Each structure stands twice: as C-alpha cells, then as structure tokens.
ZAMARGU-4260 file (C-alpha; in steps of 0.2 Angstrom, whole numbers, plus 5000, padded with zeros to 4 digits):
<rodrens>
0) 5665/5396/5412 | 5661/5382/5424 | 5644/5390/5427 | 5641/5391/5408 | 5641/5372/5408
5) 5629/5369/5422 | 5613/5373/5412 | 5606/5372/5394 | 5602/5390/5393 | 5618/5397/5402
10) 5627/5400/5386 | 5612/5410/5380 | 5612/5421/5395 | 5630/5427/5394 | 5639/5437/5380
15) 5647/5425/5368 | 5666/5425/5367 | 5674/5414/5354 | 5691/5417/5363 | 5684/5410/5379
20) 5679/5393/5372 | 5695/5390/5362 | 5704/5380/5376 | 5690/5368/5380 | 5686/5367/5361
25) 5704/5362/5357 | 5703/5348/5371 | 5687/5341/5363 | 5693/5342/5345 | 5709/5332/5349
30) 5699/5318/5357 | 5686/5318/5343 | 5700/5318/5329 | 5707/5303/5337 | 5691/5293/5336
35) 5687/5299/5319 | 5705/5296/5313 | 5703/5278/5319 | 5688/5275/5308 | 5697/5281/5292
40) 5714/5273/5294 | 5706/5255/5296 | 5697/5256/5279 | 5714/5258/5269 | 5722/5244/5279
45) 5709/5231/5276 | 5718/5222/5262 | 5734/5222/5272 | 5724/5215/5287 | 5716/5201/5276
50) 5733/5196/5271 | 5742/5197/5288 | 5729/5187/5297 | 5726/5175/5282 | 5708/5179/5283
55) 5695/5185/5271 | 5686/5201/5267 | 5670/5196/5276 | 5679/5192/5292 | 5690/5208/5293
60) 5675/5218/5288 | 5668/5213/5305 | 5682/5223/5313 | 5674/5238/5306 | 5656/5233/5309
65) 5659/5227/5326 | 5667/5244/5330 | 5652/5253/5323 | 5640/5242/5333 | 5649/5245/5349
70) 5648/5264/5346 | 5629/5262/5344 | 5628/5251/5359 | 5635/5265/5371 | 5629/5281/5363
75) 5611/5279/5371 | 5620/5279/5388 | 5629/5295/5385 | 5615/5306/5392 | 5612/5296/5407
80) 5630/5294/5411 | 5634/5313/5409 | 5619/5317/5421 | 5625/5304/5433 | 5644/5307/5433
85) 5647/5324/5424 | 5652/5327/5406 | 5670/5330/5410 | 5673/5314/5420 | 5664/5303/5407
90) 5673/5311/5392 | 5690/5308/5400 | 5685/5290/5406 | 5679/5285/5388 | 5695/5293/5380
95) 5705/5282/5392 | 5696/5267/5387 | 5698/5271/5369 | 5717/5272/5371 | 5717/5255/5380
100) 5707/5247/5366 | 5719/5255/5353 | 5734/5247/5362 | 5725/5230/5362 | 5721/5231/5344
105) 5740/5234/5340 | 5745/5218/5348 | 5731/5207/5341 | 5737/5190/5336 | 5722/5184/5326
110) 5707/5191/5316 | 5695/5186/5331 | 5706/5196/5343 | 5706/5211/5332 | 5687/5211/5331
115) 5685/5209/5350 | 5698/5223/5353 | 5689/5234/5340 | 5673/5232/5350 | 5682/5238/5366
120) 5688/5252/5356 | 5671/5256/5350 | 5664/5255/5368 | 5676/5268/5373 | 5675/5279/5358
125) 5656/5279/5356 | 5653/5293/5369 | 5668/5304/5365 | 5660/5314/5350 | 5642/5315/5357
130) 5648/5321/5374 | 5661/5332/5367 | 5649/5340/5355 | 5636/5342/5368 | 5649/5352/5379
135) 5653/5363/5364 | 5634/5367/5361 | 5631/5372/5379 | 5646/5384/5377 | 5638/5393/5362
140) 5622/5403/5360 | 5608/5395/5350 | 5609/5408/5336 | 5628/5404/5334 | 5628/5386/5335
145) 5626/5383/5316 | 5642/5394/5313 | 5651/5386/5327 | 5647/5369/5320 | 5654/5375/5303
150) 5670/5380/5311 | 5671/5364/5320 | 5668/5354/5304 | 5685/5360/5297 | 5697/5353/5310
155) 5686/5338/5312 | 5687/5334/5294 | 5706/5335/5295 | 5705/5317/5302 | 5696/5309/5287
160) 5708/5319/5276 | 5724/5314/5284 | 5718/5297/5290 | 5720/5287/5273 | 5737/5296/5270
165) 5744/5292/5287 | 5737/5274/5286 | 5744/5271/5269 | 5761/5277/5274 | 5761/5267/5291
170) 5755/5251/5282 | 5767/5252/5268 | 5783/5259/5277 | 5781/5255/5295 | 5768/5242/5301
175) 5749/5240/5302 | 5751/5240/5321 | 5754/5258/5321 | 5737/5263/5314 | 5731/5259/5331
180) 5747/5264/5341 | 5746/5282/5334 | 5730/5284/5345 | 5740/5283/5361 | 5750/5300/5360
185) 5735/5309/5352 | 5724/5302/5366 | 5737/5307/5380 | 5737/5325/5373 | 5718/5325/5373
190) 5717/5319/5391 | 5730/5332/5397 | 5721/5346/5388 | 5704/5340/5395 | 5710/5339/5413
195) 5716/5357/5412 | 5703/5366/5402 | 5687/5356/5401 | 5675/5364/5414 | 5666/5353/5426
200) 5648/5350/5424 | 5634/5349/5437 | 5629/5331/5441 | 5610/5328/5441 | 5599/5314/5447
205) 5592/5304/5433 | 5577/5292/5432 | 5579/5273/5434 | 5590/5266/5420 | 5582/5256/5407
210) 5591/5239/5409 | 5580/5230/5397 | 5583/5243/5384 | 5602/5241/5386 | 5601/5223/5384
215) 5589/5222/5369 | 5597/5236/5359 | 5614/5228/5356 | 5606/5211/5353 | 5594/5218/5340
220) 5606/5229/5331 | 5621/5216/5330 | 5610/5201/5325 | 5601/5210/5312 | 5618/5216/5305
225) 5625/5199/5305 | 5609/5192/5296 | 5611/5205/5283 | 5629/5201/5281 | 5627/5183/5279
230) 5611/5184/5268 | 5620/5196/5256 | 5636/5186/5256 | 5630/5169/5254 | 5611/5166/5254
235) 5596/5173/5262 | 5590/5156/5265 | 5606/5150/5274 | 5605/5146/5292 | 5616/5160/5299
240) 5605/5173/5289 | 5589/5166/5295 | 5595/5165/5313 | 5603/5182/5313 | 5587/5190/5306
245) 5575/5181/5316 | 5584/5184/5333 | 5587/5202/5328 | 5569/5205/5323 | 5562/5197/5339
250) 5574/5208/5349 | 5569/5223/5339 | 5551/5221/5342 | 5553/5218/5361 | 5564/5233/5361
255) 5551/5244/5353 | 5538/5237/5366 | 5549/5240/5381 | 5554/5257/5376 | 5536/5263/5373
260) 5530/5256/5390 | 5545/5262/5400 | 5543/5279/5409 | 5561/5284/5406 | 5566/5274/5390
265) 5583/5273/5384 | 5577/5277/5366 | 5562/5289/5365 | 5553/5281/5351 | 5538/5292/5353
270) 5547/5306/5345 | 5542/5298/5328 | 5525/5305/5331 | 5532/5321/5324 | 5531/5320/5305
275) 5545/5333/5302 | 5557/5323/5313 | 5552/5307/5305 | 5555/5314/5287 | 5572/5322/5292
280) 5579/5306/5301 | 5573/5294/5287 | 5581/5305/5274 | 5597/5306/5285 | 5597/5287/5286
285) 5595/5286/5267 | 5610/5297/5264 | 5621/5288/5275 | 5616/5271/5268 | 5620/5277/5250
290) 5636/5286/5255 | 5645/5277/5269 | 5640/5260/5263 | 5650/5263/5247 | 5664/5273/5254
295) 5673/5257/5260 | 5674/5250/5243 | 5684/5264/5234 | 5700/5259/5244 | 5696/5241/5240
300) 5694/5245/5221 | 5710/5255/5221 | 5721/5242/5230 | 5713/5226/5224 | 5709/5231/5206
305) 5721/5244/5202 | 5736/5238/5213 | 5739/5255/5221 | 5749/5254/5237 | 5740/5259/5254
310) 5750/5276/5253 | 5745/5280/5235 | 5727/5275/5240 | 5727/5287/5254 | 5733/5301/5243
315) 5720/5297/5230 | 5706/5298/5243 | 5712/5315/5249 | 5701/5326/5238 | 5686/5318/5245
320) 5690/5323/5263 | 5696/5340/5258 | 5680/5344/5248 | 5670/5338/5263 | 5680/5351/5273
325) 5675/5364/5261 | 5657/5359/5259 | 5653/5357/5278 | 5655/5376/5283 | 5646/5382/5267
330) 5631/5370/5271 | 5631/5376/5289 | 5631/5394/5285 | 5618/5393/5271 | 5606/5383/5282
335) 5603/5398/5293 | 5597/5408/5277 | 5588/5395/5266 | 5585/5380/5277 | 5588/5362/5274
340) 5577/5357/5259 | 5587/5366/5245 | 5604/5361/5252 | 5598/5343/5255 | 5591/5342/5237
345) 5607/5349/5229 | 5619/5339/5240 | 5610/5323/5238 | 5609/5326/5219 | 5628/5328/5218
350) 5631/5312/5228 | 5619/5302/5218 | 5625/5308/5201 | 5643/5304/5207 | 5639/5287/5213
355) 5631/5283/5196 | 5647/5289/5187 | 5657/5278/5199 | 5647/5263/5193 | 5654/5265/5176
360) 5673/5264/5181 | 5683/5250/5174 | 5700/5242/5176 | 5708/5256/5166 | 5698/5272/5171
365) 5709/5287/5172 | 5715/5291/5189 | 5712/5310/5188 | 5694/5306/5184 | 5691/5295/5199
370) 5699/5308/5210 | 5687/5321/5202 | 5672/5310/5206 | 5678/5308/5224 | 5680/5327/5226
375) 5661/5329/5221 | 5656/5315/5232 | 5665/5323/5247 | 5658/5340/5243 | 5640/5334/5242
380) 5642/5325/5259 | 5649/5341/5267 | 5635/5351/5260 | 5621/5339/5265 | 5626/5332/5282
385) 5626/5348/5293 | 5609/5355/5286 | 5601/5338/5288 | 5607/5335/5306 | 5602/5353/5311
390) 5585/5350/5303 | 5582/5335/5313 | 5587/5344/5329 | 5575/5358/5326 | 5561/5346/5322
395) 5563/5335/5338 | 5549/5339/5351 | 5557/5349/5365 | 5549/5339/5379 | 5561/5325/5376
400) 5579/5330/5376 | 5592/5317/5381 | 5584/5302/5375 | 5579/5309/5358 | 5597/5314/5354
405) 5603/5297/5360 | 5591/5288/5348 | 5597/5298/5333 | 5615/5295/5336 | 5613/5277/5339
410) 5602/5274/5324 | 5614/5283/5313 | 5628/5271/5318 | 5617/5256/5316 | 5612/5262/5298
415) 5630/5263/5293 | 5633/5246/5300 | 5619/5239/5290 | 5625/5247/5274 | 5643/5241/5276
420) 5637/5223/5280 | 5624/5222/5267 | 5635/5230/5253 | 5650/5219/5257 | 5639/5204/5256
425) 5632/5211/5239 | 5649/5214/5232 | 5655/5196/5236 | 5639/5189/5228 | 5640/5200/5213
430) 5658/5196/5210 | 5654/5178/5210 | 5640/5180/5198 | 5651/5189/5186 | 5665/5177/5188
435) 5653/5163/5183 | 5648/5172/5167 | 5666/5176/5162 | 5671/5170/5145 | 5686/5158/5144
440) 5702/5169/5142 | 5694/5185/5149 | 5703/5195/5162 | 5696/5190/5179 | 5698/5208/5185
445) 5684/5213/5173 | 5672/5202/5183 | 5679/5209/5199 | 5677/5227/5194 | 5659/5223/5188
450) 5655/5219/5206 | 5661/5235/5212 | 5651/5244/5198 | 5635/5235/5204 | 5638/5241/5222
455) 5640/5259/5217 | 5625/5258/5206 | 5615/5251/5220 | 5621/5266/5231 | 5616/5278/5217
460) 5598/5270/5217 | 5597/5273/5236 | 5603/5291/5233 | 5588/5294/5221 | 5576/5289/5235
465) 5585/5302/5245 | 5584/5316/5232 | 5565/5313/5230 | 5563/5313/5249 | 5572/5329/5251
470) 5558/5338/5241 | 5545/5335/5255 | 5556/5342/5269 | 5548/5357/5277 | 5554/5369/5290
475) 5549/5362/5307 | 5537/5372/5318 | 5545/5375/5335 | 5534/5372/5349 | 5533/5384/5364
480) 5530/5372/5379 | 5531/5375/5397 | 5549/5377/5402 | 5545/5368/5418 | 5540/5353/5409
485) 5556/5353/5399 | 5547/5359/5383 | 5557/5374/5382 | 5574/5365/5380 | 5583/5361/5365
490) 5590/5344/5360 | 5608/5343/5358 | 5614/5342/5340 | 5630/5335/5347 | 5622/5318/5350
495) 5616/5317/5332 | 5632/5320/5323 | 5638/5302/5322 | 5656/5298/5317
</rodrens>
C-alpha cells in the first residue's frame, strides 16, 4: 500500500480493492469530519457567543471569517509541504495543530481572543481536507474516483448533519466551550488511526518556495474581506472600507504580477487561459457565493426572529444536511454518464428557486415549510457540488498539477469569506433601513425579518447568474501531453473540495 502512494499513477497500475483502502480511508474521514464539524457547530452558537462576550454580530462573525481566511492562507502550501515532508507527516501535524487551536478556543476570555484562536484553528485545519483527499485519490484508479467521492460524500456530510444538533445541545444544556472541546477526543482518534494506517508517501524535492506569494496572498484576501464587511455594514465611503479595499486591491495586483513572473508560483494563474477551466471555476464561485453566504443566516433567523433554542435550531437544520448527503452520491454517479452541465443546471435551479422562496418568509411562516425549503436547498447543493468540482478538475491543464489545485481550493475559501462578510454587512444595513421605515406601533421583528428576506433575495439573484452560466459549460477536451513534462498527470480533485 505504501508503494501505491508514491506515484500519481500507482493506483491505476494495480487492481483496485475497496477493502484495502478502508483503514486509511477511515483515518482520513475522522480527521476531515472533525474539521467540517467545527465549521457547522459555530454557526448555531453565534447568538450565544454574541451574548457571552457582550459583543455584536459583526465582531463574532469574524470568528468565522478569520477561520475561513486562515484556511485559505495555508491551502496553497499543501502541495509544497507534502512534497517536502510527506503527506502522512503533514496530515498528522496539521491535525495536531487543529486540536491545540480548538483547546485554545474553548478557554477564550474575549471575542478578540476567540478570533485569534480560531485563526490558529484554521491554520491547522486548512490542509487536513486537501491532503486527506489527495491521499484518497492516489489510492483509487481514475475511472473509480467519481464513485469513491460519492461514497466519501456520505460520511463527510454526517458532520454538517450532526454539527448543528450537537452544537445546539451543547450550547443549551452544557456550555459553548464544548463545541470546541469536542474536537479533542475526535482528533486524538484520528491521529491514532493515522499513525497506524496511513501509508508513508515519498518525499520529493520541490522548487524554491514563493515567499512573496505567501506574504501577499493573505494580505490581499483578508484586507479585501475586511473592506467588504465594513462597506456593507456601515458605508462604502467609510475609512475602514476604503483602507481595506485599497490595501487589499494593491496587494492583489502585486500578487497577480508576482505569480505570473515566478518560475514556481504558489498560485498558478496561467491556468485561466483555459476557457473550460475558467467557466467552471467562476460558476463554482457563483454557486458558493449564493449558497454559503446565505447559510449562516438561517440559524440566525430561527434564533433571533423565531426564538428557537440552539438545539431546536440544529434539529430544524437537519433536513438540509441529510438531503445533501442524498444528493452528493447521486450527482457523483450521474456525472460519469451525463457530465456536469445538466446536473449544474438542475441543481443550481433548485438552489435558486429555494432561495427566492426563503426571501418570502415572515415572522409566522410555518416551520414545516421552512424545513422543506432547507431540504431542497441541501439536495441542490449535493447534486451540484461534486459535478462542478470534477468538471474543473478535468478542465485543468495537465502540465500544472499541484499549484492549480492549490489555487482552486484557496480561491473557494476566499469566495466563502467574501460572501459571509458582504452579506452580513448587507443584512445589518437592510435591517437598519427597514427599522427606519417602520411605522409607529409596528412589530420591530417585521423590520428584522425583512432584512433577512433581502439577503435571501440577493442570494437568489446570484443563483440566477449561476443557472445562466451553467448553460455554457462544455465537456473539457483532455490534452495528451508528454508525460515527462508533467502533462500526463491529473490534478488532485482533493485540493478543490473546500470545507
């Protein structure tokens, strides 16, 4: 099995055995579930954290945005790190860092400390999923990777399904501290399984590290997200918004120049010369902006407007994750037969229609109707995500392997950060607008829920763009380059999966 991991094509040269990859697969899944679980449990706990730290939504939101930006900052390093130190070693090291970050989050004494500790968590968790999925892809032959991903989607989506329920129970009946402490025993199990079952990978020499890229990327992404957050929440002409967007914009321009000139760039921007890749990745970004940017606000609506407890909120959100778990393997299997375009069109259409339906909810909307909407939203997400990621994988030119996969994964995390930051600011400003127009004696919750409706409507409009773009997708033409030049290699889909 160790031999299997030493080359990209090794899995293709040996007979495939599902039984043989189950032990390392289990080790990888446990580690990934821990990281994914952490992302879902915090969403439900946001109102509690706002009260506990006597803070506001915009500040606590940075505990989520900071975590996501930290993920994006280290993902580009995943390929270089695994080549330099080996996949198993880096996977276990980042798993350990994530556990330490979780312990620190559980003892945070202020919102500022929580944000800092969440960044540490993100720095550890950023490489867990990309490296883990890369190892799985090297264990499976090319023709079976779609179906293996479909199978992986089911246990991976147990985390989003169980996360809100677990978080709600812990926040309501135990303590918010345990939404982070729960990672410790899970992580220890993952490390034990990893040490025992993960095969060692061959360490390879790598070109000189792109230091300027490492410095500029986090500055560009974090400052742009800060500027978007401040502009959407207060005013686009405010000093924080102008500074954030200006510094981030300059850093982004410098980053593009540096990466285009560097012989071994951290982010391989030349891949955008491929029209198929560009169409696919932009459509993926649009879907994520529409979907993930709005997902944060459903728990907020349920708790702040409808006064449901955290546990009740988690149970209400359960249909969304379960429907995703159903849709993902279906999308993975159908992709091998009909390609990405019909699945992207149908899935994004479901997501878009559902978002528009959510934009009509009120203070008294029937709960079963909301849960039905969430189920459709989850199914559309599951049906669309795998085909789009696989499409982008197939469209990526083969001569650029590691840097391209790093680019896609990092960019996806940044898009989610932008969506969360921008829509949080938009929600705040729209609630203020509706409050100002509220008639004397009217229920203030009506103005608040109108702000949520505006966010869902905006997300639906973004979804419409995605539906239209899905029509122009086409099956990528796979190049047949010289293997010696790297053109015969496939990019790792693992690095594109995001969290």
